C-alpha positions in Angstrom: 233.3 -175.9 78.6 231.8 -178.7 80.5 228.7 -176.5 81.6 228.2 -175.7 77.7 228.3 -179.3 76.8 226.1 -180.3 79.6 223.5 -177.5 78.6 223.6 -178.6 75.0 223.4 -182.3 76.0 220.3 -181.8 78.2 218.5 -179.5 75.9 218.9 -182.1 73.1 217.7 -184.9 75.2 214.9 -183.2 77.4 213.6 -180.7 74.8 210.8 -178.4 76.1 208.8 -181.1 77.6 211.5 -183.1 79.6 211.3 -186.7 80.2 207.7 -187.3 79.6 208.0 -191.1 80.8 209.7 -190.4 84.1 207.6 -187.4 84.9 204.5 -189.4 84.3 205.7 -192.6 86.2 207.3 -190.7 89.3 205.3 -187.8 90.4 206.7 -187.8 94.0 210.1 -187.1 95.4 211.3 -190.7 96.1 215.0 -191.6 96.0 216.8 -194.6 94.8 220.4 -195.9 94.4 222.3 -197.2 91.5 225.8 -198.7 90.8 228.0 -197.7 87.9 229.5 -201.1 86.7 232.4 -201.7 84.4 231.5 -204.1 81.7 235.0 -204.4 80.4 238.7 -204.0 81.4 240.0 -200.4 80.7 241.0 -197.0 82.2 238.5 -194.6 83.9 238.1 -191.0 82.7 235.2 -188.6 83.1 234.2 -188.9 86.9 234.0 -185.2 87.3 231.6 -184.6 84.3 229.6 -187.8 85.1 229.0 -186.3 88.8 228.2 -182.9 87.3 225.6 -184.2 84.9 223.4 -185.4 87.7 223.9 -182.1 89.7 223.0 -180.1 86.6 219.7 -181.9 86.5 219.2 -181.4 90.3 219.7 -177.5 89.7 218.0 -177.1 86.5 215.1 -179.4 86.7 214.3 -179.7 90.6 211.6 -177.2 90.6 209.6 -179.4 88.2 210.1 -182.4 90.4 210.0 -181.0 94.0 213.1 -183.0 95.2 214.6 -182.2 98.5 218.0 -183.4 98.3 220.9 -183.2 95.7 222.3 -186.5 94.1 225.4 -188.0 95.8 227.9 -189.6 93.7 230.7 -191.6 95.3 233.3 -192.8 93.0 235.7 -195.7 94.2 238.4 -195.0 91.5 240.0 -191.8 89.9 240.6 -190.8 86.4 243.5 -192.6 85.1 242.9 -195.7 87.2 242.7 -199.2 85.7 239.1 -200.8 85.8 238.4 -204.4 85.6 235.3 -206.1 84.2 232.5 -206.4 86.9 233.8 -203.8 89.2 231.7 -201.3 91.0 232.9 -197.9 89.9 230.6 -195.4 91.8 227.4 -195.4 93.6 224.8 -192.9 92.6 222.2 -191.9 95.2 219.4 -189.4 94.8 216.0 -188.5 93.4 215.1 -191.2 91.1 213.5 -188.5 88.8 217.1 -187.0 88.6 218.8 -190.4 88.2 216.5 -191.4 85.2 216.8 -187.9 83.6 220.5 -187.8 84.0 221.7 -191.4 83.3 222.1 -191.4 79.5 223.9 -188.1 79.2 226.1 -188.9 82.1 227.0 -192.4 80.6 227.6 -190.8 77.2 230.2 -188.7 78.5 232.2 -191.1 80.9 231.9 -194.0 78.2 233.4 -191.9 75.4 236.2 -190.5 77.5 237.0 -193.7 79.1 237.0 -195.3 75.7 239.7 -192.9 74.7 241.7 -193.5 77.9 241.5 -197.1 77.3 242.6 -197.0 73.8 245.5 -194.6 74.6 246.8 -196.9 77.5 247.1 -199.8 75.0 249.4 -197.6 72.7 251.4 -196.3 75.7 251.7 -199.8 77.3 253.2 -201.2 74.1 255.6 -198.4 73.7 256.7 -198.9 77.3 257.5 -202.4 76.6 260.3 -201.3 74.2 263.5 -201.2 76.0 264.9 -197.6 76.6 262.5 -196.3 74.3 261.7 -192.5 74.7 258.9 -192.3 72.2 255.6 -190.7 73.4 252.1 -190.9 72.0 250.6 -187.7 70.7 247.0 -186.8 70.0 245.8 -184.6 67.1 243.2 -181.9 66.2 241.0 -184.7 64.9 238.3 -184.1 67.7 234.6 -183.9 68.2 233.7 -180.0 67.8 233.3 -178.7 71.4 234.7 -181.8 73.1 238.5 -181.2 72.4 239.5 -180.1 75.8 237.8 -183.2 77.2 239.2 -185.7 74.7 242.6 -184.4 75.1 242.2 -184.6 78.9 241.2 -188.2 78.2 244.4 -188.9 76.2 246.5 -187.6 79.3 244.6 -190.0 81.6 245.6 -192.8 79.2 249.2 -191.8 79.5 249.5 -189.9 76.1 250.6 -186.5 75.5 248.7 -183.6 74.1 249.8 -182.1 70.9 248.9 -178.5 70.2 245.3 -177.4 71.4 244.2 -175.5 68.4 245.5 -173.3 65.4 246.5 -170.6 68.0 249.1 -172.2 70.3 251.7 -173.6 68.0 252.9 -173.1 64.4 252.4 -176.1 62.3 253.7 -175.6 58.5 251.9 -178.3 56.5 252.3 -179.3 52.9 249.4 -176.8 51.8 251.5 -174.1 53.4 254.6 -175.2 51.9 253.2 -175.7 48.4 251.3 -172.5 48.5 254.3 -170.3 49.4 257.0 -172.4 47.3 259.2 -173.9 50.1 259.7 -174.7 53.7 262.3 -172.1 54.1 259.9 -169.4 52.9 257.3 -170.5 55.1 259.4 -170.5 58.1 260.8 -167.1 57.2 257.2 -165.7 56.8 256.3 -167.0 60.2 259.4 -165.7 61.9 258.9 -162.4 60.5 255.4 -162.1 61.9 255.8 -163.8 65.3 259.6 -164.0 66.1 260.2 -166.8 68.5 256.7 -166.5 70.4 255.6 -169.9 69.2 257.4 -173.3 68.6 257.5 -174.2 64.9 256.7 -177.6 63.7 257.0 -178.7 59.9 255.5 -181.3 58.0 257.9 -183.1 55.7 257.4 -185.7 53.0 261.0 -186.3 51.9 264.6 -186.6 53.1 265.3 -183.3 51.3 262.5 -181.6 53.1 263.8 -183.0 56.3 267.1 -181.4 55.7 265.7 -178.0 54.6 263.4 -178.0 57.6 266.6 -178.7 60.0 268.5 -175.9 58.2 265.5 -173.7 59.2 266.1 -174.3 62.8 262.5 -175.4 63.5 261.6 -177.0 66.8 259.9 -180.1 65.4 260.1 -182.0 62.2 256.9 -184.2 61.2 257.8 -187.3 59.1 254.6 -187.6 57.3 253.5 -191.1 55.8 257.2 -192.2 55.6 258.1 -195.8 55.3 260.5 -197.2 58.1 263.6 -197.3 56.2 263.2 -193.3 55.3 262.1 -192.7 58.9 265.3 -194.1 60.1 267.3 -192.1 57.8 265.4 -188.9 58.7 266.0 -189.5 62.4 269.8 -189.8 61.6 269.8 -186.5 59.5 268.0 -184.7 62.4 270.5 -186.2 65.0 268.6 -184.6 67.9 268.8 -181.1 66.7 265.0 -180.9 66.6 262.3 -183.1 67.9 260.9 -185.7 65.3 257.3 -186.8 64.9 256.1 -189.7 63.0 252.6 -189.3 61.5 250.1 -191.1 59.2 248.5 -194.4 59.1 249.6 -195.6 62.6 248.4 -198.8 63.9 249.0 -200.9 67.0 250.4 -203.5 64.7 252.9 -200.9 63.2 253.8 -198.8 66.3 256.7 -200.9 67.7 258.6 -200.7 64.6 257.8 -197.1 64.2 259.0 -196.6 67.9 262.2 -198.4 67.3 263.3 -195.6 64.9 263.9 -193.5 67.7 261.5 -190.8 66.9 260.5 -188.6 69.6 256.7 -188.6 69.0 254.1 -190.7 67.3 250.7 -188.8 66.5 247.7 -190.9 66.3 244.4 -189.4 64.9 242.3 -192.3 65.8 242.7 -192.1 69.5 240.1 -189.4 69.4 238.2 -189.5 66.1 237.2 -193.1 65.9 237.5 -194.6 69.4 235.2 -197.2 70.8 233.1 -196.1 73.7 233.9 -198.0 77.2 231.1 -200.4 78.1 229.5 -199.2 81.5 226.0 -199.9 83.0 224.0 -198.2 85.6 222.3 -200.8 87.7 219.7 -200.4 90.6 221.0 -201.6 93.9 
């Protein structure tokens, strides 16, 4: 997946003519060194794809620029590590032609992924501040096309937990399934008649009556969708540990503590991947 994304990114950036500015200014094989600098506090994610971006340029475009050496990237931190504003995160040494061709694509990847990891860490730190709380933060399928594996990896680097990867690895009976077939019970029966116990089954519920129906159907996870705090507490009492519970819908940092204190097992947060702010890095010449 990384190779596909890199290929697409560089085809998009370099087109058929390449970097027309850099190729005109630097016609020899001179080398240079840059620092990757953190311009804010946060969490690192994407060191590997950052490194591979420059390697990709070395391999694909080296015949055009006559370089004699591959880029050398040395990271001083690992994915998941905390960064402080102003820290030198990595040293990048290589052909200046490669460095200038690869820097924006490499920064786009590491900035986006570190932005996700940084945001997730805010949520997980807030949850961990609640005494004896077991709630975990989940991601969703609200991801950029082609980026899902990377974005979900970034969630893990930030301390979150991955939900299903796609439509193929866990059953999720949502309101449209239930409304279309007539009931939660019928939907679960249909799934079990086709798949048996091959997949875990999660059911989205909107009312306490639906919570009870899902529980009676012996599903694995019961989603409490857009419920207020009082209803959520009642739902958790009804389930009473007989299935896992997931709170979903309009989750914010301001609300998360109150939701976690209902003792739900999971809280899913779409904004962790679909609207996160990129981490601020700069690439500076030494």
